[in-house]
Z-matrix of the N, CA and C atoms (Angstrom, degrees):
N
C 1 1.453
C 2 1.522 1 110.08
N 3 1.278 2 115.60 1 136.57
C 4 1.455 3 121.57 2 -179.74
C 5 1.519 4 109.16 3 -88.37
N 6 1.330 5 116.15 4 132.17
C 7 1.459 6 120.78 5 178.22
C 8 1.522 7 108.97 6 -98.78
N 9 1.318 8 115.56 7 145.34
C 10 1.454 9 119.87 8 177.51
C 11 1.521 10 108.31 9 -128.15
N 12 1.330 11 115.22 10 144.47
C 13 1.452 12 119.72 11 177.70
C 14 1.516 13 107.83 12 -96.97
N 15 1.326 14 116.33 13 134.61
C 16 1.450 15 121.01 14 178.85
C 17 1.516 16 108.52 15 -150.28
N 18 1.311 17 115.14 16 165.58
C 19 1.465 18 119.38 17 176.13
C 20 1.522 19 108.74 18 -66.21
N 21 1.331 20 116.17 19 144.48
C 22 1.459 21 119.84 20 176.18
C 23 1.523 22 108.58 21 -61.83
N 24 1.327 23 116.26 22 138.06
C 25 1.463 24 122.25 23 -175.80
C 26 1.533 25 109.48 24 -105.16
N 27 1.324 26 115.42 25 127.21
C 28 1.459 27 121.48 26 178.58
C 29 1.521 28 108.99 27 -116.76
N 30 1.324 29 115.37 28 128.96
C 31 1.460 30 121.28 29 175.98
C 32 1.523 31 108.21 30 -95.02
N 33 1.332 32 116.70 31 120.74
C 34 1.460 33 123.60 32 176.93
C 35 1.525 34 107.07 33 -101.92
N 36 1.341 35 116.53 34 121.52
C 37 1.458 36 121.04 35 -178.25
C 38 1.524 37 108.51 36 -117.46
N 39 1.326 38 115.72 37 111.20
C 40 1.464 39 121.62 38 179.80
C 41 1.517 40 108.29 39 -159.31
N 42 1.325 41 117.08 40 142.84
C 43 1.457 42 121.28 41 179.51
C 44 1.526 43 112.67 42 -91.98
N 45 1.333 44 117.20 43 1.70
C 46 1.462 45 121.41 44 177.60
C 47 1.532 46 107.59 45 -105.39
N 48 1.341 47 117.39 46 108.79
C 49 1.472 48 120.49 47 -175.86
C 50 1.532 49 114.04 48 -54.78
N 51 1.321 50 118.17 49 -36.02
C 52 1.471 51 120.20 50 179.70
C 53 1.528 52 110.79 51 -63.56
N 54 1.311 53 117.44 52 -37.09
C 55 1.465 54 120.72 53 178.40
C 56 1.524 55 110.87 54 -66.90
N 57 1.322 56 116.06 55 -40.93
C 58 1.469 57 120.44 56 178.55
C 59 1.522 58 109.66 57 -62.97
N 60 1.340 59 116.62 58 -46.51
C 61 1.476 60 120.24 59 -179.71
C 62 1.528 61 111.08 60 -60.21
N 63 1.332 62 117.09 61 -41.03
C 64 1.464 63 120.78 62 179.24
C 65 1.524 64 111.08 63 -61.44
N 66 1.324 65 116.52 64 -49.97
C 67 1.465 66 119.93 65 -179.72
C 68 1.529 67 111.38 66 -64.94
N 69 1.327 68 117.34 67 -39.80
C 70 1.466 69 120.30 68 176.81
C 71 1.522 70 111.28 69 -59.43
N 72 1.335 71 116.84 70 -44.45
C 73 1.468 72 120.92 71 -178.97
C 74 1.524 73 111.21 72 -63.02
N 75 1.298 74 116.76 73 -44.77
C 76 1.468 75 120.72 74 -178.80
C 77 1.530 76 110.59 75 -66.55
N 78 1.320 77 116.78 76 -47.27
C 79 1.465 78 120.44 77 -175.66
C 80 1.524 79 112.72 78 -71.65
N 81 1.317 80 117.60 79 -38.35
C 82 1.466 81 120.43 80 179.93
C 83 1.523 82 111.25 81 -63.37
N 84 1.331 83 117.42 82 -37.06
C 85 1.468 84 119.55 83 178.86
C 86 1.526 85 111.67 84 -68.19
N 87 1.319 86 116.82 85 -18.81
C 88 1.462 87 121.17 86 177.16
C 89 1.531 88 111.90 87 -91.65
N 90 1.333 89 116.39 88 1.69
C 91 1.457 90 120.38 89 175.40
C 92 1.515 91 115.50 90 95.05
N 93 1.325 92 118.29 91 8.71
C 94 1.459 93 121.08 92 -179.89
C 95 1.519 94 111.00 93 -87.74
N 96 1.323 95 116.33 94 148.24
C 97 1.459 96 121.64 95 169.77
C 98 1.528 97 105.58 96 -86.31
N 99 1.323 98 117.21 97 129.64
C 100 1.467 99 121.14 98 -175.95
C 101 1.519 100 109.38 99 -117.21
N 102 1.323 101 115.57 100 129.37
C 103 1.460 102 122.49 101 170.97
C 104 1.523 103 106.29 102 -120.68
N 105 1.329 104 117.40 103 157.62
C 106 1.457 105 118.83 104 -175.76
C 107 1.518 106 112.42 105 -136.85
N 108 1.323 107 114.45 106 161.51
C 109 1.463 108 123.36 107 175.07
C 110 1.520 109 106.92 108 -143.80
N 111 1.341 110 116.42 109 147.71
C 112 1.457 111 121.06 110 -174.98
C 113 1.523 112 114.04 111 -102.06
N 114 1.333 113 117.92 112 -7.79
C 115 1.463 114 119.71 113 177.25
C 116 1.524 115 109.40 114 -152.55
N 117 1.322 116 115.97 115 174.23
C 118 1.456 117 120.31 116 -176.65
C 119 1.515 118 114.38 117 -63.12
N 120 1.325 119 116.51 118 -38.25
C 121 1.465 120 119.77 119 178.30
C 122 1.513 121 112.07 120 -64.70
N 123 1.336 122 115.96 121 -45.08
C 124 1.470 123 120.51 122 176.66
C 125 1.527 124 110.50 123 -62.11
N 126 1.320 125 117.00 124 -35.43
C 127 1.467 126 120.91 125 -179.93
C 128 1.526 127 110.88 126 -61.61
N 129 1.331 128 116.77 127 -46.57
C 130 1.461 129 119.95 128 -179.86
C 131 1.523 130 111.06 129 -64.07
N 132 1.318 131 116.47 130 -39.47
C 133 1.471 132 120.56 131 177.41
C 134 1.534 133 110.46 132 -64.80
N 135 1.330 134 116.84 133 -42.92
C 136 1.468 135 120.78 134 -179.73
C 137 1.528 136 111.34 135 -65.23
N 138 1.322 137 117.95 136 -37.29
C 139 1.464 138 120.22 137 177.24
C 140 1.523 139 109.47 138 -61.41
N 141 1.325 140 116.73 139 -42.43
C 142 1.466 141 120.47 140 -178.73
C 143 1.523 142 112.17 141 -68.53
N 144 1.317 143 117.63 142 -39.74
C 145 1.467 144 119.89 143 -174.66
C 146 1.523 145 114.00 144 -91.76
N 147 1.314 146 117.79 145 -32.76
C 148 1.468 147 121.65 146 -175.16
C 149 1.524 148 113.70 147 -96.94
N 150 1.326 149 117.84 148 -17.06
C 151 1.464 150 123.69 149 179.87
C 152 1.537 151 112.39 150 47.13
N 153 1.334 152 117.00 151 63.53
C 154 1.470 153 119.06 152 -178.65
C 155 1.525 154 111.86 153 -69.55
N 156 1.332 155 114.54 154 159.91
C 157 1.462 156 121.35 155 176.34
C 158 1.522 157 111.35 156 -90.29
N 159 1.337 158 116.21 157 -18.22
C 160 1.465 159 123.21 158 -178.13
C 161 1.523 160 107.90 159 -155.12
N 162 1.333 161 116.76 160 144.95
C 163 1.461 162 121.67 161 176.25
C 164 1.522 163 108.64 162 -120.28
N 165 1.342 164 116.25 163 125.65
C 166 1.464 165 122.30 164 170.56
C 167 1.519 166 104.78 165 -100.81
N 168 1.323 167 116.68 166 111.46
C 169 1.458 168 122.80 167 -166.41
C 170 1.522 169 111.49 168 -119.76
N 171 1.330 170 116.35 169 117.37
C 172 1.459 171 121.18 170 175.66
C 173 1.524 172 108.53 171 -65.16
N 174 1.311 173 116.29 172 148.99
C 175 1.456 174 121.37 173 -179.57
C 176 1.529 175 110.97 174 -76.03
N 177 1.318 176 117.11 175 -47.40
C 178 1.458 177 122.04 176 -174.62
C 179 1.527 178 109.65 177 -101.86
N 180 1.339 179 115.94 178 108.16
C 181 1.463 180 122.84 179 -176.64
C 182 1.523 181 110.09 180 -134.12
N 183 1.345 182 117.09 181 155.39
C 184 1.463 183 119.20 182 171.58
C 185 1.540 184 110.33 183 -75.40
N 186 1.289 185 116.56 184 164.74
C 187 1.464 186 126.93 185 -179.85
C 188 1.526 187 110.55 186 71.13
N 189 1.305 188 118.72 187 -73.69
C 190 1.466 189 123.94 188 173.94
C 191 1.518 190 106.85 189 -127.59
N 192 1.337 191 118.05 190 134.20
C 193 1.465 192 118.37 191 178.02
C 194 1.529 193 109.90 192 -78.14
N 195 1.317 194 115.82 193 172.12
C 196 1.458 195 120.70 194 -176.98
C 197 1.517 196 113.88 195 -58.10
N 198 1.336 197 116.90 196 -36.56
C 199 1.467 198 120.52 197 178.91
C 200 1.528 199 110.99 198 -65.76
N 201 1.336 200 117.19 199 -41.12
C 202 1.461 201 120.62 200 178.77
C 203 1.529 202 110.82 201 -65.76
N 204 1.325 203 116.63 202 -40.80
C 205 1.463 204 120.58 203 177.96
C 206 1.526 205 109.52 204 -61.99
N 207 1.312 206 116.61 205 -47.01
C 208 1.469 207 120.73 206 -179.59
C 209 1.531 208 110.67 207 -61.12
N 210 1.319 209 116.92 208 -42.58
C 211 1.463 210 121.42 209 179.00
C 212 1.532 211 110.18 210 -58.92
N 213 1.330 212 116.55 211 -43.69
C 214 1.473 213 120.20 212 -179.46
C 215 1.526 214 111.79 213 -68.71
N 216 1.320 215 116.83 214 -38.38
C 217 1.467 216 119.69 215 176.90
C 218 1.522 217 110.88 216 -62.67
N 219 1.316 218 117.50 217 -41.61
C 220 1.464 219 121.26 218 -178.73
C 221 1.524 220 112.16 219 -70.07
N 222 1.324 221 117.32 220 -22.61
C 223 1.463 222 121.49 221 -178.60
C 224 1.529 223 112.62 222 -79.04
N 225 1.317 224 117.54 223 -17.84
C 226 1.469 225 121.55 224 -178.32
C 227 1.529 226 109.98 225 -98.41
N 228 1.327 227 118.45 226 128.37
C 229 1.465 228 120.57 227 -178.74
C 230 1.528 229 114.23 228 -54.77
N 231 1.331 230 117.87 229 -38.94
C 232 1.463 231 120.76 230 -176.35
C 233 1.535 232 112.32 231 -70.80
N 234 1.337 233 118.77 232 -23.07
C 235 1.468 234 121.52 233 -179.32
C 236 1.529 235 112.77 234 -117.11
N 237 1.301 236 117.69 235 6.20
C 238 1.463 237 121.30 236 -175.60
C 239 1.530 238 112.91 237 -59.98
N 240 1.315 239 117.99 238 -29.22
C 241 1.460 240 120.51 239 -178.51
C 242 1.529 241 112.76 240 -112.39
N 243 1.328 242 116.93 241 10.82
C 244 1.458 243 120.98 242 176.85
C 245 1.524 244 109.21 243 -61.97
N 246 1.332 245 119.02 244 125.76
C 247 1.464 246 120.19 245 179.87
C 248 1.532 247 111.24 246 -64.37
N 249 1.340 248 115.42 247 129.22
C 250 1.456 249 122.69 248 179.35
C 251 1.518 250 108.23 249 -127.56
N 252 1.330 251 115.69 250 126.99
C 253 1.463 252 121.20 251 174.97
C 254 1.519 253 106.27 252 -113.46
N 255 1.341 254 115.48 253 117.14
C 256 1.462 255 120.66 254 177.78
C 257 1.526 256 107.40 255 -80.67
N 258 1.340 257 116.30 256 129.77
C 259 1.460 258 120.65 257 179.80
C 260 1.527 259 109.49 258 -124.98
N 261 1.330 260 115.31 259 151.65
C 262 1.452 261 120.64 260 175.89
C 263 1.515 262 109.52 261 -155.08
N 264 1.297 263 116.21 262 151.78
C 265 1.462 264 119.50 263 175.72
C 266 1.511 265 110.47 264 -101.72
N 267 1.319 266 117.34 265 8.70
C 268 1.466 267 122.25 266 -176.85
C 269 1.522 268 110.92 267 -111.73
N 270 1.296 269 117.37 268 56.82
C 271 1.451 270 122.45 269 -178.83
C 272 1.515 271 110.41 270 -58.59
N 273 1.322 272 116.01 271 134.62
C 274 1.453 273 121.27 272 176.60
C 275 1.511 274 114.15 273 87.17
N 276 1.321 275 119.13 274 -8.28
C 277 1.446 276 120.65 275 178.19
C 278 1.518 277 110.21 276 -85.71
N 279 1.318 278 115.94 277 171.43
C 280 1.456 279 122.70 278 -175.63
C 281 1.522 280 113.20 279 -54.61
N 282 1.323 281 118.08 280 -38.70
C 283 1.457 282 119.11 281 -176.21
C 284 1.521 283 112.69 282 -65.91
N 285 1.332 284 118.00 283 -25.03
C 286 1.461 285 119.04 284 178.36
C 287 1.522 286 111.74 285 -86.47
N 288 1.307 287 117.65 286 -15.21
C 289 1.468 288 120.98 287 178.18
C 290 1.514 289 111.93 288 -80.56
N 291 1.332 290 116.53 289 -23.32
C 292 1.454 291 121.80 290 178.61
C 293 1.522 292 109.71 291 -66.86
N 294 1.296 293 117.63 292 133.19
C 295 1.465 294 119.95 293 176.41
C 296 1.516 295 109.24 294 -76.89
N 297 1.328 296 117.12 295 142.15
C 298 1.461 297 118.37 296 175.34
C 299 1.521 298 109.49 297 -64.31
N 300 1.328 299 118.65 298 140.53
C 301 1.452 300 121.85 299 -178.50
C 302 1.520 301 113.30 300 -74.89
N 303 1.317 302 116.72 301 -13.40
C 304 1.457 303 121.20 302 -179.01
C 305 1.519 304 107.63 303 -137.50
N 306 1.324 305 117.26 304 153.66
C 307 1.467 306 118.84 305 -179.05
C 308 1.520 307 112.18 306 -58.52
N 309 1.316 308 115.68 307 134.85
C 310 1.451 309 121.63 308 173.73
C 311 1.511 310 107.40 309 -118.72
N 312 1.291 311 116.18 310 165.94
C 313 1.450 312 120.27 311 177.61
C 314 1.512 313 109.41 312 -72.36
N 315 1.330 314 116.66 313 -40.22
C 316 1.449 315 121.28 314 -175.28
C 317 1.511 316 109.07 315 -165.95
N 318 1.314 317 115.59 316 162.52
C 319 1.456 318 120.61 317 174.04
C 320 1.514 319 107.02 318 -134.67
N 321 1.328 320 117.24 319 120.13
C 322 1.462 321 121.95 320 -174.05
C 323 1.508 322 110.53 321 -137.09
N 324 1.331 323 115.61 322 149.59
C 325 1.458 324 119.00 323 168.66
C 326 1.519 325 106.87 324 -78.89
N 327 1.321 326 117.83 325 158.83
C 328 1.473 327 120.12 326 -177.43
C 329 1.514 328 112.32 327 -60.41
N 330 1.319 329 118.21 328 -27.50
C 331 1.458 330 119.61 329 -177.88
C 332 1.524 331 111.87 330 -63.81
N 333 1.323 332 117.47 331 -21.32
C 334 1.465 333 119.69 332 179.92
C 335 1.517 334 112.76 333 -108.71
N 336 1.315 335 117.91 334 2.55
C 337 1.464 336 120.28 335 -176.33
C 338 1.515 337 112.70 336 -60.46
N 339 1.334 338 118.03 337 -42.18
C 340 1.457 339 120.51 338 -177.64
C 341 1.518 340 110.92 339 -61.22
N 342 1.328 341 117.03 340 -49.74
C 343 1.455 342 118.55 341 -179.44
C 344 1.520 343 110.73 342 -69.21
N 345 1.316 344 117.41 343 -31.92
C 346 1.459 345 121.03 344 178.91
C 347 1.520 346 110.51 345 -64.80
N 348 1.339 347 117.84 346 -45.69
C 349 1.462 348 119.33 347 -177.91
C 350 1.514 349 111.21 348 -66.91
N 351 1.321 350 117.79 349 -38.06
C 352 1.462 351 120.38 350 177.95
C 353 1.518 352 110.55 351 -68.12
N 354 1.331 353 116.34 352 -42.39
C 355 1.461 354 120.58 353 -179.68
C 356 1.519 355 110.63 354 -66.31
N 357 1.326 356 117.85 355 -38.92
C 358 1.458 357 120.62 356 179.53
C 359 1.517 358 111.21 357 -61.32
N 360 1.315 359 116.80 358 -42.46
C 361 1.460 360 120.45 359 179.39
C 362 1.522 361 110.44 360 -64.75
N 363 1.334 362 117.10 361 -41.82
C 364 1.466 363 120.21 362 179.68
C 365 1.524 364 110.95 363 -67.36
N 366 1.338 365 117.62 364 -44.43
C 367 1.463 366 120.92 365 -176.33
C 368 1.524 367 112.28 366 -65.56
N 369 1.328 368 116.46 367 -36.02
C 370 1.455 369 119.06 368 -177.61
C 371 1.520 370 111.77 369 -83.62
N 372 1.335 371 116.31 370 -7.94
C 373 1.454 372 119.78 371 -179.26
C 374 1.512 373 112.41 372 76.15
N 375 1.329 374 116.84 373 9.76
C 376 1.455 375 119.36 374 -179.24
C 377 1.517 376 110.28 375 -91.44
N 378 1.292 377 114.68 376 169.56
C 379 1.464 378 120.21 377 175.98
C 380 1.518 379 107.13 378 -126.71
N 381 1.302 380 115.79 379 -168.59
C 382 1.457 381 119.72 380 -178.91
C 383 1.524 382 112.60 381 -78.19
N 384 1.326 383 117.20 382 4.81
C 385 1.455 384 119.58 383 174.71
C 386 1.508 385 108.95 384 -119.94
N 387 1.287 386 115.09 385 155.06
C 388 1.451 387 120.59 386 179.34
C 389 1.515 388 108.93 387 -143.55
N 390 1.305 389 116.21 388 155.52
C 391 1.450 390 120.56 389 175.29
C 392 1.507 391 107.15 390 -108.85
N 393 1.322 392 115.86 391 125.88
C 394 1.458 393 120.23 392 -176.73
C 395 1.522 394 108.75 393 -131.60
N 396 1.313 395 116.17 394 136.93
C 397 1.455 396 120.31 395 174.69
C 398 1.515 397 108.50 396 -75.88
N 399 1.302 398 116.30 397 144.78
C 400 1.465 399 119.49 398 175.99
C 401 1.505 400 109.26 399 -66.48
N 402 1.343 401 115.44 400 138.79
C 403 1.466 402 119.68 401 -179.81
C 404 1.496 403 110.13 402 -96.85
């Protein structure tokens, strides 16, 4: 199998375009390739077609909420260990008190997403590039 080097790909899932633009701007300046989805259904399709290295997943989404998306990702062998960070801009509200039904990598409010993504890259020893075998 031939390996190719590419920028790490992050899927941003949010139904608020301003939130997507903010995360795209922050992540792109750090060297990440950013793809986005506006609802839970689009998120599952993007995971299948774009094969992201990390998913930043809003909790409250149309079609399927973030918990339902995470549950479906964990149910599939190919995405069962895909890192998922649940994000929300509604800290302290009921939706953040609910426990995720499936293991996630992290759960953060948007105010900490920037430092979380930078810290995650440093802690894992990874950079904005990754080597992936062709599937």
